[in-house]
N, C-alpha and C positions, 0 to 999 in steps of 0.2 A: 480892103474888102472889095471884091468884085461887085459892081453895082447890079449885076444880073443874078448874083447868088442870093438866095432867100435868107432872111434873118431867121434865126432859131435860138431857142433856149438851149444853152450847153447841157450836155448829158450830166445828170447828177444834181442839177440845180432844182430844188423842190419849190413848190408854190409857197410854202412857208418861208423859205429863204428869200424868195423874190419879194414877198410882202414885207418882211422884216427890213430888207434893204430900202425899199421905197419909203417905209415909215421913218427909217433913220435919215434918209436923204431929204424928204419933204416934210415929214410930220403929218399927223392925221388931218389937221385943218387944210393944209395945202393939197394933200392927196384927195380929200373930199371935194376940193374945188376942181381938180384936174379930172377926176372920175367921180361924177355925182351919183353916188349910190349910198343908200341909208346906212349900211354897215360901216361906212367911213365917216359919216357925219353925225350919227346919233349914238352916243356912248360906244365908240369904237374899241375893238380889241382884236388881237391877232386871231384868237379862237373863233369869235363870231364871224369875222371876215372870211376866214378859211372855210367855214361851214357854208356860207353863202356862195363864195366863189367856186367851190367844188360842185355845187348844184346848178350854177348859172353860167353856161358857156360864154355868152356874150360879154359878161362882166369879167370873167377870167381872161378872155382875149384882150380886153382893154388894159387890164393890169399887166399882162405879159408884154403887150406892145409898149406900154410906158416904161417897163423895166428895160426892154431892149433899147429903146431910144436913150434912156438914162445911162445905160452901160456904154453905149457908143459915144456919148458926150463926156462921161466921167469914168473912164475905166479905172479899176482898182488894180493894184499890183498883185 
């Protein structure tokens, strides 16, 4: 990847897919440590987290940034 090329979420990858992958990779507890938001630390679920992330741009950006860094570290086939 060209270092000057901006990182971006591939077309077709939804927020739900991103969150599911992060939960699979890190689990809710570790995800809540990496991104400290209540929807990850207090009775977490995909549904409640998606609702919060869709209304909260700064939190969504942090989730997307973590996803991008995790994809670059551990790409799937």
